[in-house]
DRENZA-279868 format. One line per 3 residues: their letters; for each residue x, y, z of N, C-alpha, C, CB. Coordinates in Angstrom, 3 decimals. Each point is the difference from the previous one (the first is absolute). Glycine has a CB too. Example, Ala and Ser with C-alpha at 12.3 -4.5 7.8 and 13.67 -1.06 7.14 Angstrom:
! residues 2
AS) 13.190 -5.690 7.800 -0.890 1.190 0.000 0.900 1.200 0.000 -1.892 -1.173 1.246  1.542 2.223 -1.966 0.820 1.190 0.060 -0.770 1.090 0.730 1.184 -0.628 -2.145
//
This chain:
! residues 67
ERH) 15.716 7.318 3.249 0.050 0.321 -1.410 -0.880 1.212 -0.267 0.438 -2.416 -0.590  0.083 3.354 -0.168 -0.746 1.214 -0.327 -0.906 -0.253 -1.204 1.873 1.431 0.917  -3.063 -0.889 -0.851 -0.965 -0.143 -1.090 -0.292 1.380 -0.565 -1.022 -2.076 1.053
DEK) 1.449 2.322 -2.279 -0.143 1.319 -0.611 -1.252 0.146 -0.854 2.452 0.150 0.020  -3.037 -1.240 -0.422 -1.174 0.054 -0.867 -1.272 -0.118 0.832 1.327 -1.000 -1.896  -2.383 1.657 1.414 -1.251 0.002 0.747 -1.161 -0.240 -0.958 0.975 1.575 1.724
ITV) -1.941 -2.372 -1.264 -1.256 -0.164 -0.723 -1.134 0.185 1.010 1.052 -1.594 -1.723  -2.202 1.934 1.219 -1.183 0.097 0.846 -0.909 -1.173 -0.335 0.169 2.541 0.135  -0.600 -3.242 0.894 -0.890 -1.145 -0.178 -1.231 0.238 0.860 1.940 -1.591 -0.481
YVS) -3.100 1.465 -0.116 -1.237 0.155 0.745 -0.493 -1.372 0.442 -0.579 2.097 -1.291  0.215 -2.204 2.557 -0.506 -1.249 0.555 -1.323 0.277 0.703 2.352 -0.917 0.276  -3.126 -0.123 -0.085 -1.260 0.143 0.728 0.293 0.124 1.495 -1.238 -1.332 -1.774
AEE) 0.248 1.757 2.519 0.146 0.093 1.456 0.314 -1.375 0.584 -1.598 1.954 0.061  0.963 -2.991 -0.596 0.240 -1.359 0.489 1.435 -0.447 -0.287 -2.430 -0.532 -0.354  2.924 0.830 -0.835 1.381 -0.360 -0.339 0.997 0.730 0.893 -0.707 -0.414 -2.365
LMD) 0.427 1.670 2.663 0.876 0.763 0.886 -0.019 -0.582 1.408 -0.400 2.057 -1.378  -0.776 -2.460 1.847 -0.094 -0.621 1.323 0.742 -1.339 0.018 -2.223 1.136 0.382  2.125 -1.902 -1.447 0.734 -1.271 -0.093 1.505 0.234 0.031 -1.892 -0.987 -1.316
LEH) 2.347 2.017 0.629 1.422 0.334 -0.012 0.468 0.415 1.389 -0.186 0.705 -2.398  -0.607 0.111 3.062 0.345 0.429 1.359 -0.009 -1.190 0.957 -0.972 2.277 -0.464  0.012 -3.166 0.302 -0.059 -1.205 0.834 1.257 -0.841 -0.194 -2.515 0.006 -0.140
ARL) 2.934 -0.166 -1.119 1.227 -0.753 -0.282 1.197 0.656 0.681 -0.956 -0.755 -2.203  1.023 2.072 2.163 1.096 0.722 0.651 0.021 -0.290 1.496 -0.148 1.804 -1.741  -1.015 -1.794 2.361 -0.094 -0.258 1.438 0.334 -1.451 0.334 -1.734 1.790 0.173
VLR) 1.311 -2.728 -1.010 0.339 -1.416 0.202 1.507 -0.200 -0.123 -2.254 -0.698 -0.901  2.856 1.305 -0.103 1.451 -0.119 -0.170 0.737 0.525 1.229 -0.278 0.236 -2.484  -0.208 0.869 3.034 0.637 0.568 1.188 -0.284 -0.834 1.237 -0.188 2.264 -1.017
GEH) -1.080 -2.594 1.248 -0.395 -0.677 1.228 0.391 -1.463 0.082 -1.843 1.571 0.081  1.682 -2.292 -1.177 0.231 -1.444 0.023 1.370 -0.417 -0.522 -2.425 -0.268 -0.279  3.071 1.159 -0.488 1.259 -0.387 -0.637 1.163 0.930 0.346 -1.344 -0.967 -1.840
GLA) 1.064 2.012 2.629 1.056 0.913 0.420 0.602 0.823 -1.125 0.472 -1.588 1.786  -1.241 1.811 -2.855 0.483 0.759 -1.155 -0.687 1.356 -0.050 0.442 -2.134 -1.264  0.300 3.187 1.540 -0.545 1.356 -0.042 0.247 0.572 -1.394 0.398 0.337 2.501
VDR) -1.386 -0.489 -3.369 0.118 0.493 -1.373 -1.192 0.892 -0.316 1.280 -2.070 -0.696  -1.076 2.995 -0.242 -1.107 0.869 -0.380 -0.793 -0.619 -1.154 1.315 2.017 0.761  -2.441 -1.415 -1.055 -0.871 -0.544 -1.049 0.685 0.001 -1.360 -1.981 0.799 1.282
GRI) 2.795 0.218 -1.544 0.726 0.056 -1.268 0.916 -1.196 -0.180 -0.109 2.474 0.093  0.783 -2.862 0.980 0.901 -1.162 -0.071 -0.791 -1.271 -0.281 1.593 1.117 1.594  -2.746 -1.253 -0.937 -0.843 -1.177 -0.235 -0.426 -0.049 -1.465 -0.820 0.069 2.392
VRE) 0.396 1.059 -2.924 -0.442 0.051 -1.395 1.156 -0.330 -0.940 -1.735 1.719 0.605  2.922 -1.158 -0.366 1.155 -0.291 -0.863 0.351 -1.487 0.026 0.866 2.318 0.410  -0.894 -2.916 0.784 0.299 -1.435 0.103 -1.070 -0.834 -0.695 1.187 0.414 2.170
AVA) -2.449 -0.037 -2.003 -1.094 -0.736 -0.642 0.112 0.079 -1.522 -1.475 0.471 1.982  1.804 0.704 -2.496 0.179 0.159 -1.445 1.151 -0.875 -0.481 -0.891 2.358 0.117  1.996 -2.363 0.613 1.160 -0.817 -0.382 -0.364 -1.482 -0.037 1.532 1.713 1.015
VVL) -2.284 -2.172 -0.025 -0.408 -1.412 0.057 -0.901 -0.350 -1.182 0.173 0.047 2.511  -1.148 0.798 -2.786 -0.946 -0.273 -1.087 0.703 0.035 -1.356 -1.860 0.984 1.378  2.771 -0.030 -1.569 0.713 0.078 -1.276 0.944 -1.185 -0.194 -0.160 2.492 0.110
ADL) 0.791 -2.949 0.963 0.861 -1.187 -0.089 -0.833 -1.229 -0.353 1.593 1.000 1.686  -2.782 -1.107 -1.103 -0.900 -1.112 -0.311 -0.434 0.062 -1.460 -0.800 -0.039 2.386  0.493 1.229 -2.879 -0.374 0.168 -1.407 1.149 -0.427 -0.907 -1.544 1.892 0.618
ESR) 2.751 -1.475 -0.283 1.179 -0.346 -0.804 0.233 -1.512 -0.031 1.013 2.221 0.582  -1.168 -2.865 0.558 0.318 -1.433 0.056 -1.149 -0.908 -0.431 1.561 0.544 1.824  -2.801 -0.116 -1.614 -1.131 -0.896 -0.267 -0.873 0.443 -1.166 0.025 -0.558 2.392
GDA) 0.176 1.775 -2.860 -0.739 0.483 -1.170 -1.497 -0.121 0.141 1.930 -0.621 -1.354  -2.537 -0.116 0.446 -1.455 -0.139 -0.058 -0.592 -0.598 1.273 0.208 -0.257 -2.455  0.585 -0.508 3.185 -0.475 -0.627 1.237 0.230 0.883 1.222 0.459 -2.221 -1.019
SIL) 0.104 3.406 0.826 0.305 0.880 1.134 -1.277 0.483 0.680 2.111 0.719 -1.143  -1.981 -0.383 2.392 -1.145 0.500 0.768 -0.542 1.295 -0.607 0.941 -1.064 2.078  -0.065 1.904 -2.611 -0.445 1.264 -0.591 -0.877 -0.248 -1.222 2.084 1.114 0.837
VRR) -1.624 -1.955 -1.742 -0.789 -0.307 -1.199 -1.327 -0.636 0.392 2.110 -0.301 -1.340  -2.073 -0.637 2.266 -1.241 -0.671 0.410 -0.979 0.975 0.646 1.288 -2.117 0.326  -0.789 3.008 0.528 -0.899 0.974 0.643 -0.564 0.993 -1.010 1.304 -0.236 2.122
LRG) -0.460 0.694 -3.035 -0.475 0.963 -0.998 -1.011 -0.629 -0.955 2.189 1.193 0.162  -2.076 -2.486 -0.353 -0.975 -0.719 -0.835 -1.230 -0.420 0.797 1.880 -0.812 -1.425  -1.861 1.038 2.727 -1.145 -0.342 0.830 -0.080 -1.447 0.390 -1.149 1.815 -1.078
R) 2.298 -2.502 1.110 0.016 -1.425 0.358 0.687 -0.220 1.317 -0.002 -0.602 -2.394
//
């Protein structure tokens, strides 16, 4: 699927290392060769679906509220 829209997101060095680690785990342990952009797009889709279905109880709302 082609992605025509672009945003810039700033992350900490630790968050970037966690993302890279996830990429390597996906490749090494699960045989999935995906780039960091794909991981981020999938993670966003999962979190937004959770927000849509669970609303106030969603992981996004709870994390943003610090719970």
